[in-house]
N, C-alpha and C positions, 0 to 999 in steps of 0.2 A: 361363272363362280365367284370372279373377284365381286361382279356388282352385288351378289347377295352377301357377301361378307362385308362388303363397305356400308347396305342398309343394317344388318345387324348390327353392325360396331356404332352406327350412328341413331339407330330409329328409337331407341330409348325402350320405351315398355315393348313388352310381349303384345300386346293388344294392337299397337303401332306396327310392330313387325310382321303380324300374321294379316293386317289388312294392307301392308304394303305389297307382301306377299302374293295374295288375292290378286291387285292391281297389276303386278307383273306377270302374271299368268293369264288374266283377260285382255290386257291393254295389247297384246301382238296380235291377238285375234281381229279386235277391232279395228287397228292398223291395216292388216292385211285386208280386211273387207273393204275398208275406204278407196284401199290403192287399187284394187281390183274393179270398183266401181269405176273410179276416174281414166282407168284402161280399159272399162266396157268390157269385160270380161265376164261380168255378170252384170243382169238387170239390175235395174235400182228398187226394184220391188224385193228381188232376192236378198238383195243387201240388205233394206230394211229389215226384212223377217230374221235374217240370221242375225242382225244387230241386237233386236228386240228380243232374241233368244239368248244371245251370248251376254247382254245386259243382265238379263234375269237370272241367267246362271250365276252371274257375277254376284249380284245381289246377294242370292241365296246363299252362295259362297260365302260371302261377307257377314252375312248372318250367323252361319255354321260357325265360321271364324271367330267369329266374337264371342257365341255360346262356348264353344271349345275353350277358348282364350280366357273366358272370364273364370270358368272351372279352374283352370291350370293355374291362372292366377291367384285364385282362392288358396290352392294348396302350397302355393308358391309363399304367398304371405302367409299362410297359417304356421310354415317350417321357420319362415324368417323370424315372426313374431315370436316363437316359442323360445327359439334361439338366442333371440334379445333378451327375453327374461330370465334364461339361462346365465347369460352374462351379466346380468345383475345380481345374480345370487339366488333366485328361485331354483328351487330344486324338486317341486311338485308340479310337473309341468310334464303334460302327455299331448302330443302332437296327432291332430287327427286331419285326414285327407278325405278326398269325397270320390275316389275313384281306385280301382286296384292297378296301379303303373308304376311307371319308374319313381316317380314323385312319392307316390305310397313306400317304395322300397327307400327311399331316400328318409321319408319321415319316420320308417323303423328304423334305421340306422341310427337317426337321431334318438329317437327314444331309448334304444338299447345304449348309445352313449351317456344320455342323460342318467338312465338308470344304476349303469357302472359308474359315474361319476358320485352320485347320490352314496352309492355303498361304500364306495372308496373313501369320502369324507366323512361318513358315519364311522367306517373303521379307523380313521386318524382321530375323530374326537374320540371314540374310545380309546384308543392307545394314548391319546394327550391325557387324558382323564387318570387313565391306568399310571402314566407316568408319573402325574402331580399326586396321585393316592401314595405311589410308591416311594417317593420323598420324602412325604410327609409320613408316611411310618416309618422309614429308616430315621429320620431326625426323630422320631418321639423314640423310638429303640435307642439311639444313640445318646440322647439327652439325660434319659434316667440314670443308666450307670455312670455317665461321664459328671454328673451332678453329685452323685454319691461319691465317687472317688474326688472328687477336689472338696468337699467337705471333709472326708477322712482324713485325705492328705492334708487339708490346713489344721486340722486337729493335733496330727501326729507333727509336724512341723513346727506347729507355733507352743508346744511342750502344754499343750492344754491338758493332754492326756499325762499324767505324770506315773500312773502306776503300769508295770510292765506288763502285768498278764492282760488289761484291757487295750496296752498298744499291740500285743500281738492280735488280741481279738480283733482291733480295727484293721491290721495288716492282712489277716486271713480272708476280713470281708472285702476288703482292696483287691485281693488276690482272686475272689470270686467273680466280683465285676469286672476284672479282666478277661479273665476266662470267657464269660458271656460274650463280651465285646469279640474277642477272638475268634468265638463259634460264631458270631453275626456275622463279621466279615467273610471268614471263609466259606459261608454259605452262601453269601450275596455273590462272592467269587465263582464259587462252582455252579450257580443258577444262572448266572450271565454267560459263562463259558457254553452250558447247554443248549442256552436260547439261542445262541451265536452259534449251534452248531460245531462246535471247536470239540470234535469226540476221537478219539482214537485209541479204540477199545479193542483187545482181543476178545472174539465170540467164540464160544466152547460150548460142548454139551455139559449142562448143570444138573447133577442129578439133586432134585428138589428135596427128597427125604432129609439126606443129610444135610445141605445146606440150612432149610427150616429149624431142622433139631439143632443146629449149632447156635442159630441167632436165637432160637427162644431161651436156649440155656445161658448164653451170654447174657439176657435180658430179664433173667430170672431173679439176679440179686436185687434190681432194681425195682422189680414188680414184688417182691417179698417184702422189701421194704415199707411199701405202702399197703400191703395186706393183698393184694390182687394175686390170684392163680393165674400163670399163663401156660398152656399146655397146645401140643402139636397134635395134629389131626391129617398125616399124609400119608398112602398107601406106599408102602415099597415097591409097589409093580408101576408107579407113576411113570410115564415117558420124561426123559430128560428135557429140560428147558436150552433152547438155543439162545444164549445170551452171556453176558460178561458176569462173572459169579461175583465179585467184588461190587458191583453196581448193584446187581439183583438183593444183593445182600444188604446195602445201604438204603434202598427201598423197604425190605423187612423192618429194618432197625427203625427208620420213620416213621411207618405204621405203628408199630409195635409199641414203640415210646409215647406216641401220640395217644393210642389206645389206653395203655397205662394211665397217661396223665389227666386222662376224661373217666376213668372207672372207680369209683368209690371202693372202699374199704370191703374187703369179703368179696367183691365181684372177681370178672374173669376174661380172661383175654383167650380165644381159641385162634389157631393161624391152620386153615384148612389150605388144601389143594386138591384138583381132579383134573380131568382129560377135558377142555371145553369141545364145543361142537368145530369141527377143522382142524387144521395142523395147528393146535396150540393147547396152552395148559392156561389153568385159572387157579388162582391163588386169594384166598379171602382173609382178612383179618377182623374178627367180629368182637366186640366187647359188650358188657351189659351194664354200658354207663347210662347217661339220660337220653344219649341221641343227641343229633345236630340240631342246632337250631335252628326253625324253618327260615328265619331272616337271611340266613348265609349258605343254606344249602347248595345254591347256584355258585357260588363262590369258594366254595372251602379249597380247592384247589390252586386259588392264585394267591400270590404271593402277600404276606401279612394279613392273611384274613384269620380273625380270631373271635370267639363269640363276643357279645356286646359288654359282659361282665368282667371282660380282661383288664388286669393291673400290670402295668409294665413292670417286668421283671418278678411279677410272682410265681410263675409257672417257669420261668427260665426258658422259655420258646419264643420265637420271634416270629413265627407263623411261617416259615420257609419250607419246614417238612415235607408238608404236601405238596407244594408246588415242584420241589426238587424231585418228589416220587414219579410226578406225572411226567418231569422233561425226562427222565431217565428211561420210564417204560415209552412214552413216546418215540425217544431215539434207538429203540430196541425193536420200532413198527408193532408194538401194542398197545392196550388202552389200560386207563385207568378209570372207575368210576363210583359212584356212592350207590351203595345196593338199597332196596327196599326193605326195611326191618320193622319189625315190631319192638319192643324193649333195647335199646341199645344201638351201636352202630355198627354196620358191614361196609367196608371199604375191599372192594375187588379189582383185580389187574390181571392181563392176559398178555401172554407173551408166546411168541413162535416156540412150538416143540421142536425138537431135534430130530 
């Protein structure tokens, strides 16, 4: 055993190891025959015949070992070369072997590792891109009101505006920008807490007819100011939701406010609810606006996603409402999605039923 370990440690390649193993097996037989002949235990002719047989068997064994070793070495080299490519940064690598053995299992494990590495790096790239976009969007949404505040403050501070009424108008505009900044900062803080899982809510039975009715009534003044009709269509027999009432109402506020903002005058917003398949209730907020731009349909629940025509500060929205709504619904174990609709937009979400 020590000799075999010594040979394996010093023989080098697998081919040489196989050849030495064959030699170790054949050599004792030849030595025994030579010794037997010397001691006259067997006849010389018998020794020659057996020796020829042993040598022939040894040659066959060497050829077989060489063939097997060649296949094994090919697989080992394929695995080695594949991993070297991965080490150089290549991710579109698939290692293939010539047999169904342990080396094939090793190659499959290496392929799974490469696939996982590729997916993790793709996810990291997406996260990095999202982080860069988030920083750019936050910078954009902060720059506009801060620039306006600076100009207004300079005008008031340098006594450029002498008329008292104009000065008060400037101060009101400053207050509007300050409120917008405060809302943006609060929304960012809430979104970061939700995504970090910093949640300590009380979950209870929430009667949806009452909750939806209160929310719609609270949004009615804003809707009427824009000429939009907001109504609720929730059956009184609907199962209660198993949720936090304040957070669920926050979702409704965000969705209804977003719908009002994108619905023209004389349009409508309807909030519906019904029992979904399984132990869940489903809520829908539908508007009669122009619908979601196809360019952003896949990204509407991402932070700072707005239509391409958006002008900063024009709508008073930083594009965080739907992202916060998604985070709240996900934290409840539900889901939120953009439903197929003809005219207008329909956003639906489901939460567990009580």
